[in-house]
C-alpha positions in Angstrom: 90.3 88.8 81.9 93.8 88.6 83.6 97.1 87.5 82.1 99.3 85.1 83.9 103.0 85.2 83.5 105.3 82.3 84.3 108.6 83.1 85.3 111.4 80.2 84.8 111.8 80.2 88.5 108.2 79.7 89.3 107.7 77.4 86.8 110.7 75.2 88.8 109.0 75.7 91.5 105.9 74.4 90.4 107.0 71.6 89.1 108.7 70.6 92.4 105.5 71.5 94.3 103.1 68.7 91.8 105.8 66.4 92.1 105.5 66.0 95.8 101.8 66.6 95.9 100.3 65.0 92.9 97.0 64.7 94.2 96.8 68.4 94.2 97.5 68.7 90.4 93.9 69.4 89.7 92.7 72.1 92.5 96.5 73.5 91.5 95.2 74.2 87.5 91.6 75.1 88.8 93.1 78.0 90.7 94.9 79.4 88.1 92.2 79.2 85.9 90.1 80.8 88.2 92.9 83.5 88.9 93.1 84.3 85.2 88.9 85.2 84.8 88.5 86.6 88.6 91.5 87.1 91.0 88.9 88.7 93.6 86.5 85.4 93.3 85.8 84.4 97.0 86.9 80.9 96.7 90.9 82.0 95.8 91.0 84.1 99.4 93.1 86.8 97.5 94.9 88.7 100.2 98.0 91.2 101.0 101.0 89.9 103.1 104.2 91.8 102.7 104.5 93.1 99.2 102.7 90.3 97.3 99.3 88.9 97.5 98.7 85.0 98.2 95.6 82.8 96.8 94.5 79.9 98.0 94.8 76.3 96.5 93.2 74.9 99.4 93.2 75.8 103.2 96.5 74.3 103.5 98.5 75.1 100.2 98.7 78.5 98.6 100.5 80.5 95.8 101.8 83.9 96.4 101.6 86.6 93.5 102.8 89.7 92.7 99.3 91.1 91.4 99.5 93.9 89.2 96.2 95.5 88.6 97.1 98.4 86.5 98.1 95.8 83.8 95.7 93.0 84.4 98.8 91.1 85.3 99.5 88.2 87.7 103.0 86.9 87.9 103.3 83.8 90.4 106.1 84.1 92.9 105.8 80.8 95.1 103.6 77.5 95.6 103.7 75.9 98.8 102.1 75.6 102.4 101.3 78.4 104.9 104.9 78.2 106.4 106.9 78.0 103.1 104.7 81.1 101.7 104.3 83.2 105.1 107.4 82.2 106.6 105.8 81.1 110.1 
């Protein structure tokens, strides 16, 4: 089992994201639970970009994470659409 460590800055970003997209709350929470159980689950589509990793909430929205495998820690960095996360 992995441990998700929420920083204050991420919690603020997530709060704003969910306020803007309340219809995604269940998908967002399901993504976090699945990430704790198995971040390699195929539905999360975990992949590396730059120095971070990304998992998918759905085809449009993602969570960027700092994924520390050696400590079984996952630190969410940002949540948003493709452009916000990847800058493209």
